[in-house]
C-alpha positions in Angstrom: 27.8 33.5 -4.4 25.0 33.8 -6.9 21.8 32.0 -6.2 20.9 29.5 -8.8 17.5 29.9 -10.5 15.2 26.9 -9.9 14.5 25.1 -13.1 10.8 25.1 -13.9 9.4 21.7 -14.7 7.5 21.1 -17.9 3.9 20.0 -17.8 5.0 16.5 -19.1 7.5 16.1 -16.2 4.9 17.1 -13.6 2.3 14.7 -15.1 4.9 11.9 -15.1 5.6 12.5 -11.4 1.9 12.5 -10.5 1.3 9.3 -12.5 4.3 7.6 -10.7 2.9 8.7 -7.3 -0.6 7.4 -8.1 0.9 4.1 -9.3 2.9 3.7 -6.1 -0.1 4.6 -4.0 -2.3 2.0 -5.9 0.3 -0.7 -5.4 0.6 0.2 -1.7 -3.2 -0.1 -1.2 -3.2 -3.5 -3.0 -0.5 -4.8 -0.7 -2.4 -3.6 2.3 -5.6 -5.3 1.1 -3.7 -8.6 0.5 -2.1 -8.5 4.0 -5.6 -7.8 5.6 -7.0 -10.8 3.7 -4.2 -13.0 5.0 -4.6 -11.7 8.5 -8.4 -12.3 8.5 -7.8 -15.8 7.1 -5.3 -16.6 9.8 -7.6 -15.2 12.5 -10.6 -17.2 11.3 -8.4 -20.4 11.3 -7.2 -19.6 14.8 -10.8 -19.1 16.1 -11.9 -22.4 14.5 -9.0 -24.2 16.2 -9.9 -22.6 19.6 -13.5 -23.6 19.1 -12.5 -27.2 18.4 -10.3 -27.3 21.4 -13.0 -25.9 23.7 -15.5 -28.6 22.5 -13.1 -31.4 23.6 
């Protein structure tokens, strides 16, 4: 069996892959930021409720 030659990618193909990865990474970081904001908001709300309960 002959070994197939690996097709070399053109510069445009490589740049397109890099851009896609950067976009995915950016979207991932935005999602993480949003979930952290939501978690902090919930945590603050929970702490406020606990403080109200302890004052009673």
